[in-house]
C-alpha positions, -999 to +999 in steps of 0.1 A: +000+000+000+014+034-009+015+065+012-014+083-004-035+052-003-028+049+035-038+085+039-070+079+019-079+049+041-073+069+073-093+099+059-122+077+047-124+060+081-126+093+098-151+111+075-173+087+056-203+074+075-209+037+076-240+043+056-221+059+026-231+044-007-206+028-031-210+059-054-204+083-025-173+063-015-160+063-051-167+100-057-150+109-023-120+088-032-117+105-066-119+140-049-093+130-023-068+118-050-075+150-071-068+171-040-036+152-034-025+157-070-033+194-068-013+198-036+016+180-051+015+203-081+016+234-058+044+219-037+064+208-067+065+244-080+081+257-048+116+253-061+109+266-096+113+302-107+135+330-093+123+329-057+148+326-029+151+297-006+136+319+022+106+326-001+102+289-008+103+280+029+078+308+037+055+293+010+058+258+025+050+273+059+019+290+045+008+258+028+013+238+060-008+263+079-035+262+053-036+224+052-038+223+090-066+248+092-086+230+064-079+196+080-091+208+114-123+219+099-128+185+082-124+166+114-149+188+133-174+184+105-168+147+103-173+143+140-206+161+138-217+141+109-206+107+124-226+115+156-257+120+135-252+090+112-238+064+135-200+067+131-173+063+105-163+032+086 
């Protein structure tokens, strides 16, 4: 199992309700992988161009903060949803 697949499995267990349909599961998985690909594209571009190392590090710090804030919101929303639907997978 690769790293992204492990992350997907962990994410799905936390946010998808047990009652999720196969279609919902499939669409969520596609969205997760598309997000991972988009994040990789942004991160891959950090070293390109004429930016300094300090600018690259600042960008990575900004991205880390953004990912953390977004992730925190996802876990809060998932916890609320799972309480109302009977839990994650």
